[in-house]
Backbone as numpy.savetxt, mean C-alpha at the origin, in Angstrom:
# Nx Ny Nz CAx CAy CAz Cx Cy Cz
8.82 -52.24 14.81 9.11 -51.11 13.99 10.63 -51.11 13.66
10.80 -50.78 12.42 12.18 -50.76 12.00 12.70 -49.34 11.94
13.92 -49.26 11.59 14.62 -47.97 11.48 14.12 -47.21 10.26
13.88 -47.82 9.12 13.31 -47.08 8.03 11.97 -46.40 8.22
11.11 -47.16 9.00 9.76 -46.52 9.38 10.01 -45.37 10.30
10.88 -45.48 11.19 11.14 -44.32 12.09 11.66 -43.16 11.37
12.54 -43.38 10.42 13.12 -42.33 9.61 11.99 -41.59 8.76
11.16 -42.39 8.16 10.04 -41.75 7.38 9.16 -41.03 8.23
8.65 -41.45 9.33 7.77 -40.73 10.23 8.49 -39.49 10.80
9.71 -39.67 11.24 10.40 -38.54 11.87 10.79 -37.52 10.83
11.08 -38.02 9.64 11.42 -37.02 8.59 10.33 -36.17 8.13
9.06 -36.76 8.08 7.97 -35.97 7.64 7.62 -34.81 8.69
7.77 -35.16 9.95 7.52 -34.13 11.00 8.64 -33.10 10.86
9.92 -33.46 10.77 10.92 -32.58 10.63 10.78 -31.66 9.36
10.42 -32.24 8.20 10.27 -31.50 7.07 9.13 -30.43 7.21
8.03 -30.83 7.88 6.89 -29.93 8.15 7.41 -28.71 8.97
8.16 -28.96 9.99 8.66 -27.84 10.80 9.59 -26.91 10.12
10.54 -27.45 9.34 11.44 -26.69 8.58 10.84 -25.92 7.55
9.91 -26.47 6.83 9.22 -25.69 5.76 8.34 -24.59 6.45
7.68 -24.90 7.43 6.77 -23.82 7.99 7.68 -22.68 8.54
8.78 -23.03 9.11 9.77 -21.98 9.54 10.24 -21.09 8.45
10.50 -21.74 7.31 11.01 -21.02 6.13 9.94 -19.98 5.74
8.66 -20.35 5.55 7.60 -19.49 5.13 7.29 -18.48 6.14
7.38 -18.78 7.41 7.04 -17.77 8.47 8.13 -16.65 8.50
9.45 -16.99 8.29 10.42 -15.97 8.40 10.50 -15.17 7.12
9.95 -15.76 6.04 10.08 -14.94 4.75 9.34 -13.61 4.84
8.28 -13.59 5.55 7.32 -12.42 5.57 7.60 -11.48 6.57
8.66 -11.70 7.42 9.00 -10.75 8.51 9.93 -9.73 7.85
9.51 -8.45 7.96 10.30 -7.43 7.32 11.14 -6.74 8.41
12.38 -6.58 8.14 13.32 -5.94 9.05 13.49 -4.53 8.78
13.31 -3.66 9.65 13.37 -2.19 9.48 14.58 -1.65 10.13
15.33 -0.75 9.56 16.51 -0.14 10.16 15.98 0.65 11.31
16.63 0.47 12.53 16.26 1.20 13.69 16.19 2.72 13.49
17.18 3.30 12.78 17.11 4.71 12.54 15.93 5.11 11.76
15.54 4.37 10.72 14.36 4.68 9.95 13.07 4.51 10.76
13.14 3.52 11.57 11.91 3.27 12.48 11.71 4.52 13.44
12.86 4.99 13.96 12.82 6.16 14.87 12.28 7.38 14.23
12.70 7.63 13.01 12.25 8.78 12.26 10.80 8.62 11.84
10.39 7.39 11.62 8.91 7.20 11.29 8.10 7.41 12.50
8.53 7.02 13.66 7.68 7.23 14.76 7.73 8.65 15.26
8.87 9.34 14.90 8.90 10.87 15.31 7.87 11.62 14.53
7.67 11.38 13.28 6.81 12.09 12.36 5.38 11.70 12.56
5.09 10.64 13.25 3.61 10.30 13.35 2.94 11.19 14.43
1.72 11.63 13.91 0.96 12.44 14.78 -0.39 11.80 14.84
-0.96 11.73 16.01 -2.30 11.15 16.14 -3.30 11.97 15.49
-4.12 11.39 14.57 -5.16 12.12 13.85 -6.50 11.71 14.40
-7.37 12.70 14.72 -8.69 12.30 15.13 -9.61 12.60 14.09
-10.84 11.95 14.29 -11.88 12.14 13.34 -12.42 13.56 13.23
-12.34 14.30 14.34 -12.81 15.62 14.33 -11.89 16.47 13.54
-10.59 16.25 13.63 -9.61 17.12 12.78 -9.83 16.80 11.30
-10.08 15.61 10.99 -10.28 15.19 9.58 -11.65 15.91 9.12
-12.65 15.79 9.87 -14.00 16.49 9.53 -13.76 17.98 9.33
-13.02 18.57 10.11 -12.81 20.00 9.95 -12.13 20.38 8.67
-11.17 19.53 8.34 -10.38 19.65 7.07 -11.31 19.54 5.86
-12.18 18.54 5.93 -13.23 18.35 4.78 -14.21 19.49 4.77
-14.58 19.98 5.84 -15.64 21.10 5.91 -14.90 22.38 5.34
-13.71 22.58 5.57 -13.01 23.73 5.05 -12.96 23.80 3.46
-12.97 22.71 2.88 -12.91 22.61 1.40 -14.21 22.98 0.78
-14.10 23.66 -0.34 -15.29 24.08 -1.13 -15.66 22.92 -2.10
-16.59 22.11 -1.80 -16.83 20.97 -2.63 -17.92 21.25 -3.68
-18.49 22.48 -3.68 -19.47 22.83 -4.74 -18.86 23.20 -5.99
-17.67 23.63 -6.02 -16.96 24.08 -7.21 -15.93 23.13 -7.74
-16.01 21.89 -7.55 -15.06 20.95 -8.03 -15.42 20.57 -9.45
-14.38 20.18 -10.22 -14.43 19.79 -11.60 -14.09 18.43 -11.85
-14.88 17.54 -12.44 -14.49 16.26 -12.68 -13.69 16.08 -13.91
-12.43 15.69 -13.88 -11.50 15.63 -14.94 -11.22 14.20 -15.15
-11.54 13.67 -16.32 -11.28 12.24 -16.56 -9.83 12.08 -17.04
-9.24 10.97 -16.65 -7.89 10.61 -17.09 -7.95 10.14 -18.53
-6.73 10.13 -19.14 -6.61 9.64 -20.49 -6.91 8.18 -20.68
-7.51 7.78 -21.82 -7.73 6.40 -22.06 -6.43 5.76 -22.55
-6.26 4.47 -22.47 -5.00 3.83 -22.89 -4.54 4.21 -24.30
-5.46 4.39 -25.18 -5.02 4.66 -26.59 -4.81 6.19 -26.80
-5.13 7.07 -25.82 -4.91 8.49 -26.03 -3.58 8.94 -25.45
-3.09 10.02 -26.01 -1.83 10.63 -25.47 -2.22 11.47 -24.23
-1.54 11.17 -23.22 -1.93 11.94 -21.91 -1.66 13.37 -21.94
-0.48 13.77 -22.55 -0.18 15.18 -22.60 -1.24 15.91 -23.41
-1.61 15.42 -24.59 -2.62 16.03 -25.48 -3.95 16.14 -24.79
-4.48 15.14 -24.08 -5.70 15.16 -23.42 -5.65 16.21 -22.21
-4.62 16.26 -21.53 -4.42 17.33 -20.46 -4.39 18.73 -20.98
-3.65 18.90 -22.09 -3.61 20.26 -22.67 -5.11 20.59 -23.19
-5.82 19.78 -23.74 -7.16 20.00 -24.21 -8.10 20.29 -23.05
-7.97 19.63 -22.04 -8.80 19.87 -20.80 -8.47 21.18 -20.19
-7.11 21.58 -20.19 -6.82 22.98 -19.55 -7.33 24.05 -20.43
-7.29 23.85 -21.78 -7.83 24.81 -22.72 -9.33 25.04 -22.46
-10.13 23.86 -22.39 -11.53 23.90 -22.19 -11.88 24.66 -20.80
-11.00 24.27 -19.70 -11.37 24.94 -18.49 -11.04 26.39 -18.44
-10.00 26.80 -19.14 -9.63 28.19 -19.18 -10.69 29.05 -19.94
-11.25 28.39 -20.99 -12.31 29.15 -21.73 -13.62 29.30 -20.91
-13.93 28.27 -20.09 -15.14 28.35 -19.24 -15.07 29.36 -18.11
-13.90 29.59 -17.62 -13.81 30.61 -16.50 -13.48 31.97 -16.98
């Protein structure tokens, strides 16, 4: 075995390690410790029972399905028309 062969084989392993390290560290997000502390402070454990009670409190029989504007429609105009139509119904 010669030196060139050793460099080629060793270089391929080195390149693999360096490139994998680059891609692994790219996706690690660093969070400011103060921000992380405030995020943990505000977290409250939510149970399924609490969420079920919230849903049961809502009146789901009187909801109105309002469609959003289509891409070619003016959103302000569509919203105004829907508000007028809803105010006339009630």
